[in-house]
N, C-alpha and C positions, 0 to 999 in steps of 0.2 A: 441446457446441457443435461441430458437425461442420465439417470443412474439406476442401477438395478436394486438399490436399497440394501439387501442383505449381502449379496456378492458371495463368491466362493472364498475359501480360505486363502488360496493362491492369489485371487484377485485382490483381497484385502491386504495381503503382504505387498503386492505391487503398488497398491494405493498408498500404503504407508511410506514406502521408499520414495514414491513420487512426491509426496507431501514434504518429506525431509529435504528432497532436492529443491523444491519450490521455496521453502522457507530459508534455505541456505542462500539461494539466489537473491531473495528479498533482503536478507541481512547484508549481503554484499553490496546492495544499493546504498546502504548507509555508510558502510566502511569505505567503499571506493568513491562514493559521492563526496565524502568529507575531504578526500585527497583532490578530487577533480575541481572543486570550487576554489581551490587555491590558485588555479591558473585559468579557469573558464568561468564566465559569469553564469549565475543560475539560469537566466533566460536562454543563453546560448547552449547550455548543457541540456536543457529540456528539448530545445530545437534539434540539436545534433543527435540526441538519444533516439528520437522518433524518426528523424530523417534517415539514420543508419539502419534502424529496425524495419523501416517500411518496405524495402525491397524483399527482405526475407518473409515478412508477413504476407506480401502480395503473392509470392510463390506458393506459400502454404495455403493461402485462401483459395487459390485456383482449384485445389483438390476438392473444395466444397461445392464447386460449380454454382456460385451465387447468382441470383437473378438481379440484374441491374434495376429492373422495375420495382422489385421489393425493396432493394436498398434505398432507392430514391424516395419511396413512399414512407420510409422510416427516418427521414433526415432529421426531424425535430428531436427524436430520442437520441440519435447518434451524436448530434451537435451538443446536446445537454450532457451526455456521458463524456464526450471528449473534453469539454471545457472544465468539468469538475474533476474527473479522475485522471486524465492524461496530461492536462495542462496545469490547472491550479494546484493539485496535490503535489506532484513532483517539484514544481517551481517553489512552493512554500517549504518543502523539505530541504531543497538545496540552499534556499536563503537561510533557513534555520541552521544548517550545517556550517555556514559562514560564521556563526556566533556561538555555537555550542558543540559539544562532542557528539559523535555518532551514538554513544551509549545513552546520553540524556535524551537525544531526539527519539531514539527507538523506545525508550521508557515512556515518554509522553504519548507516542504513537500507539503503544500497547493498550491504551484506554479505548481504542476505536471499537472493538467488538461490543464493549459495554454500552458505549454511546449509540451505536447502531441499534441495539436492542431497545434502548429507551426511546429513540426517535421513531423507530418502527411502531412502537406501541402508541405513540402520540399521533403519528401521521397515517399509518396504515392500519391502526386499530389492532395490532397484534397483542396477544395476551401477555400480561406481566404477572409473574408469581412473586410471592414474598421473598423467595430465595434470589430471584433475579434482581429485585430491588436492593437487597442486601449486597449482592455482588457488584451492582453498579455503584453503590455508595462506597464500597471498599476500594474499587478501582479509582474513584475520584479522590479519596483520601491519599492513596499511593501517588497519584499524579501530583497532588499538592505538595507532598513531601519532596518530590523531585523538583518541582517548580520553585519551591522556596529554598532548595538545597539544605533542608533540614533545619532552617533557622526560623523560628516562630516569629521573630520580629520582622523578617522579610515578608512572611505571609500576612501579618497584620497590616503592614505598610503597602502591600501589593507591589513590592519592588522585585518583580520576577525578572529573570534573565530574558534578553531579547529573543534568543534562539528558542527557548522553551515556549514563549508566547506565540512566536510564529508557528511552531509545531502544533499549537492548539488550533490555529487556522487551518493547517494541513489536515488535522483530524476532522474538522468540520467539513472540509472539501471532500474527503473520502467518504464520510458519512452521507453527504448529499449524493455522491456518485452511486453508492450502494442502494440508497432509498429510491433513487430514480430508476436504477436497474431492476429493483424488486417491483416497483409500480408498473414497469413496462413488461414484466413477465406475462406471456400470453399475447402481448401485442407486438413485441419486437421479434419479427420472424427471420431476421438476418442470422446466418450461421455464425458461431462464436469467433472463429479466427477472422472471418470476413468483417465482422463488426469491429474487431480490434484494429484491423488494417484501415478501415474507413475512419475510425476515430483518430488513428495516428496521422492519417493524411490531413484531416481537419485541423489537428493540432499544429502541424507543420505550416499549413496555409495561414493560420491565424497568427502564429509567432513570427513568421519570416519578415513581414513588414516592420515589426517592432525591432527585430534584430538588425535589419538593414539600416533603420533610422538611427540606431545607436552605433553604427559603424560596421555591423555584420560580424559573424563569427570569424575568428582568426583562422586563416588557411594554413598557418605555419604552427600547428600544435606540436608541442614537445612530444617525444615518444611516450613519456609517462601519461600525459594528458590524452593522447590518442588511444592508448591502451585502456585508460579509464572509460572513455566514451564507448569504445567497442565492447568492453565488458558489460557496461550498463545497457547498451542496445541489445546485446544478445541474451544475457542471462536474466536480469530482472524484467526486461521488457518482453521477451519472446519465450524463452525456455521455461521460466517460472509459470507463465500463463498456461502453456501446453501441459506441463506436469500437473498443475492444479486441475485442469480439465480432465486429464486422464484419471486422476484420483477419484473424481466425482462419478466415474463409471461404476465403481464398486463401493463407494462410501457416500452416505448422505452428506449434504453440504454442512449440516450442523455438526456432525462428527469431524469433518475436515476442518471446520473453523477453529476448533480447539488447538490445532497444530500451529495456527498463526502466532500463538504465544511464544513459539520457539524462535521467532525472529529476534526478539529481545534477548532470549537466552543465548543464541549464537553470537550476537553482537557483544554481549557481556563476556562470554567465554573468550572471544578473540581479544577483547580489550585487556583481559587479565593475562592471557598467554603472551602477548607481545609487550607486556609491561607498561601499557599506557596508564596514565593516572585515572583513578576513580575514587569516589567518596563513599562513606558509609551511608549517606542520605540516598545516593543512587541505588546502592544495593538493597537497603531497607525499603525504599519507595518502590523499587522494581518488584520485590517479592510481594509487597502488598497489592500492587497493580495486577500481577499475574494471578494471585489468589482471587482477587475480585473478578477478573475476566473469566477464569475457569469456573467459578461459581455461577457466573452469568450464562456461560455457554453450555455447560453440561446439561442442566435441566431443561433449557429451552429447546434444544435439539433443532434450532433453526439455522438457516444459512447465514453465515457471517462472512462477508467478503472483504479482504484487505490486501495490499501490495505496495509497489514502488515507485 
């Protein structure tokens, strides 16, 4: 997805608004997802999310006039991206939301930019500065505060909550998705919306047999559950991606990546506004995580990719 680098002042303003919208959508994935998993299994929620999003993605992808030959030639990259980013990541997020709050899940997830920088240095040989190392370390400390719920005895005994541990798996899955995407830059010639549509189709094909073997998704969803699925399919799955792509027209991806920290901020703000319970450990750990991620992102100026 090309960008102009500097961009005009008006273009940068549009980009900032687009990024605010994208991060709001991704924050909504945690908040609405926590409600949805009360009546829909995580596997069926991922299946329905991409099944409902797929027709809209196909309509939008047709505007890119993709070449079927090019798409088929890139199938290995598209399958790898689908399994890591569109299947494993949201599946683990929704499993985590069965066992922990949206706030805790988003706090653990906010370590993702730091982990991506670290893994990119090891796998792709990207440069690490001392400030980046310090930022990664700070983010890890903040994540441990959240994982242990501020209790040192829990940390020493490694008795972390199930939801937080599953979220660590989700962080690893999205890191893999991002590193695969970076490694494929210059090789993956499929237009962006087309690539997302193909990945969504692959995810549906892979998940459908497992869902049917377990009895299949319920065809009689409650109005609340149906509304949650439609929200997740349209906003975190389609709109957020399009807004993110629009922002990269006028902002470098490294600058855009800093805005991803707002996902946790929005989730925390909503949690406080609606009076949901939160702990001092979540607030302190979240501030430490965000500080570490900002320290990691700002000097590196590299692309950091994260979502729902």
